[in-house]
N, C-alpha and C positions, 0 to 999 in steps of 0.2 A: 797905266797902259804900257809903260816901258818894259815891264817884265815879260811881255808877249812879243815874240818875233814873228809869229804867224808863218814861219817858214814851211810848216807842214801843209798849210791850206792855201797859201797865196799862189797867184800865177807866177810864171817865170819873169825874171828881170831880163833886160836886153843882154846882159853879160852872160846869161845862161842859155841863150838861144843857140849858139854855135854847137854846143855839146848835144842839145836836144835834136838839132837838125842832122847831126852825124848819126845819131841813133836811129832816127826815122829813115834816113837814106839806106841804112844797113838792114832794116827790118823787111822781111819778105811781104809783110802786110801792106807795104807801100804800093805794091803792084796794083792791088785792087783800087785803092784811092786814086792813083795816078791815071788808071784807065777811065775813071769817071770824070776827074777834074781836067785832065789833059788827054782826051781820047785820041788825038792825032799826033801825039809827041812820043817818041821812043822812050822807054823806061830809063835808059842810061842818061838821057838828056834831062829827064825829070829829076833824077837823083842829083845831077850836077846843079840844077836850079835850086833844089832844096838845100844843098850844102852851101850855096851862096847867099842864103837868107841870114841876115845878121841882127834883125830887130823884131820885136813883137809886131810892129806895124808892117814890116815887110811880109811877115808870115800871114797876117790877116788879109792884106791886099792881094798877095800873089797865090795864096792857097785857099783861105777860107771864103773870101768874098767871091773868088772865081768859082768855088764849089757851089755856093748858094746861087750864083747866077746860072750855073748848069742845072741845078734842081728846078729853078724857076722855068728855064727854057724847056725842060723835058717833062715837067709834071704839073705846072701851074698855068692856067689860061691867062690870068691877069692878076698881078700883085699890086695892090694899092695901099696907101696909108694917108692919114690925115691927123690934124691936131698939133702939128709942130709949132703953130702960133702960141700954144699954151706953155711952151718951155723956152728957156734962154740958153744958148750955147755957152755962155760964160758961167753958168751955174751947174752944180752937181745935184743929181737926183737919185732917189731910191725908186726905181721903176718896179711896181708890183703888178705882175701880169697873170691873167688867167692862163691855164696850162693845158694845152691839147696835144702837143707833139714834143718829144724829148729834145730834139735838136733844133727844129725849125722855128719854134716860137721865138727863141732868143736870136737865132741866126738871121732870120728875116728882119728882125728889129735892128740888128747891128747894121745891116745893109741900108735900111731906111735912115738910120742916124748919119751914116757917112754921106749918103746922097743928099742930105739936107744940111751939110756943113757942120755936123756935130762930131765930137770924138766918140769912139766906141765905148761901151761900158764894160765893166767886169761882169761876169755871169756866174751865178750860183749853180753848182753841179754836184749831184749826189755822189758820195764815195762809192756807192754800189755800182756806179757806171764806170768808175776808173779801175777797170779790172785787168789792165795790162800796161806795161811801160809805154807801148806804142800809143794807146789811148791817152795816157797821162801826158805824154809829150805833146800830142796834138792839142789837148785841152788846155794845158798850162801855157802853151805858146799862143793861145787864142784868148787870153785873159779870163779863163775860167778858174774859179776858186772852189775848193772842196768843202762840201757840207757833209759832215760825218753822219752816217745813218747807223741806227742800232746801238747796242750796248746796254748796260744796266742803268738804273736810275741815276746813279752818281755820275756815270760817264756821260749820259745825255745832258745832265745839268752842266757839267764842266765844259763839254763841247759847245753848248748853247751860249755860255758866257763868252768863250773865245770868239765864236762866230759873231756875236753881237758887237764885241769890241772891234773886230775886224771891219765889219760893215760901217760902224760909226767913224772909225779912223779913216777909212777909204773915202767917205763922202766929205768929212769935215777937214781932214788934214792932207790926204793923199791927192786931193783934187781930181777925183774920178767918180763916175756914177756907177750904179749897180743895177743889174736886172736880177729879179728873183721871182719865183712862182708864188702865187697866193696860197698855195698849200703844198704839202709833201706828196708828190706824185701827180700824175695827170688827172684831169677831170674825165671820168669814164662815162657818165650818164648825161653829159651836156648841161649839167646844173652847176655852174661855176660858183664857188663859195670860198671866202677867205678864212683860213684857220686862225682862230684867236691866239693860238700858241705861237704863231709867227710874230704877231704884234708884241706878245709878252717877251719873246726872245729879243726883239729890237730894243725893248726898254731895259734889258738887263745891264746894259753898258752905261747907264746914266744914273746919277744920284739925285737928279731933279724930279719935278713932277712928271707924270706920264705924258701929259699934254705937251709940255716943253720938250721932253725927250723925243717924242715922235715928230713934233714940229721941226726940230733941228735936222731931221733926215730928209726933208723935202720929198715926201711920198707922192708918187704919181701913178695912179692906176692905168694899166694898159688893157685893151680889149682886142684879142685876136680871134678871127673867125675864118673857118674853112668851109667852102661850099660843100666839099665832100670830106667828111671827117677822117683824119688820118688814123689808121689802125682801127677803123670802126668795127670790123668783124672780130678782132682780138678783144676789144673793149666789151663787145656784146657777150662774148664767151665768158670773160671774167665776171661780168655782172650776173650772168646766168648761173654759173657755178657758185658764186657767193650767196645766192639766195638760200642754198641748202647746206653749204659747206664752206670751210675756210679756203680761200683761193691761195694756192701755193705756186709761185712762179717756177716754170721749168728752167733748167740750166740753159743759159744763153738767151733767155726770153727778152731781156732788156736790149741785147744787141739786135735781136730779130725785130723788135719794135722800132729801133732806130733805122734799120735798113728798110723796113716796110714804110715807115714815115717818109723816107727819102724817095723811094721808088713809086709809091702809090699815087695815082692821079688825084689831084686835090681841087681841080677846077679853079675858081676864084678864091683869093685870100686877101683879107683886109686887116690892117692894124690901125686902131684908133688910140691916139694919146689923149687921155681925158685931162681935165683941169687938175693941177696939183691940189693935194689936200692942204689947205691953208690953215694957219693957226686959228683964224676965225671960225673955220669949219669945226675944229676940235673944241674950241671954247664953248660951243653950244652944249657940250657934255660935261662942262665943269660942275663939280658937285656930285657927280655919279660915283657910286662905289666902284672899286677896281674892276670887278667882273662886268658890271653894267657898262663901264667905260670901254673896255676892250671889245665887248659885244657890239656896242653902238658904232665904234670905229670900223669894225669888220663889216658891218652892214652898210656903212657909208661907202666903203671901197666896193662892195658887191654892187650897190646901186649904180655907181659910176660905170663899172664894167658892164652890167646888164643893159643900162640905158644907151651905151655907146657901142653895143655889139651889133655888127653889121649882119642883118638877117638875109639869108639867101633863099632862092626858090626851094631848095631842099628842106629848109626849116619850115616854110609855110606848107609845103606838100605833106610833110610828116604830120603836122598839126591837123590838117584837113582829113587825112586818112584816119587818124585817131578818132576824130569826131564823125567819121563817115559823112563828110560834108565837102562842099566846094566853096567855102567862104572866100578864099583868096585866089581861086582860079581866075585866069585872064588878067587880074590886077597884078598879082605877084608871080604867077607862073602859068605856063601853057599846059594844055592836056598832054602834049608830047613829052614835056618834062616830067609830068606826073607818071606817065607810063614808064619812062626810063628809070625813075626812082624805084618804082615797084619791081621792075625787072632786076635791078641791082640788089635790092633788099632780098628778094626771093632767092636769087643765086647764092647769096652769102648764107642765108638761113638754111637752105637745102644742103649746103656743104657741111653742116654741123649736125651732130647727134643731139637729141633733146626734144623737149616739147616745143613744137613749131609756133604755137600761139604765144607762149611766153617769150620765146626768142624774138618774135615779131614785135611784141610790146616793148621789149628792151631796145630794139633797134630804132623803133619810131621815137622813143623817148630821147635817145641820143641827139636826134635832130629837132624834136619839137620843144624840148625844155627851154631853149633860149627864147622862143616865142613867148612862152608862158612867163618867163622872167621879165621880159620887156613889158608884158601886159600889166605887171605889178606897178610899174612906173612910180618908183619912189622919188624922193627929192634929190 
């Protein structure tokens, strides 16, 4: 492992923060961020505050945590979390989360960690999102590390090996935890599933058995749920186009998704920390061939995420509308909430070109699929 410095992908060290803050203070893009995080503070004073930040912790507390608090204040009715009794602040974990919002899934979790006396984790962040020096400086000052996207087969393999080594070293030697999404890209249809390729990547940095390799990483599935799905209209459009053609992102679409996720009303949001995947959990698959083993572990993670997913009234409403029924009315939602959901759905569908019935089916699925997954009730 000594041959890898990880300098290209790692977050900034404290001794690199001053230079990063000087670049941020000089960048015109800071004006927009400052207006959101410090709405009542003159921009020159904000620039001075930024230039006085000297450590990663300073940046997280004074910029990022404040920004997340502002997002909660402006766009979230109630943010809750549970399951902290399942983890130990003296240990390091590989948090594997379902992925609904580019920024907020990990950002809200960091806030929850701090509020409960835990250190923040490092955060996996796609290289496609690091499109400017301004974004790179914010990301790497906030303990984000780069996950390379794209390239030929050889590049993908090489980058996966380096990433695997970095993750293992961070957890076992660097004394830090990591947050990573269960798949490449956000869940678009509400059906959260773990990519087996992710587990194979984790294993690349170990010479031992797969079970011992993954057990060493202390994997903990996380389940995050939004009452009103972030970017639901954008996800609906992507799924609709993908039914008949390859969906190609427009220039700047990732940035638009981040901004929409920040600004869109989300209602209630809940994060559930499930029980860690123990060695005994993995040993039940001992003797499986490699493909069966990775498949079974992925399903185990999925089951934990599905069974701890906090279902909202919007999920039950969508399920009932699909079934043309009122199974959950009065128990899980009110007639007024159902009417509001229908009005929101129709407004978003009517704003798009395409087959309205197909768009409606897709939109309902985004919200109803978590109900269906909970109904499967695995172990």
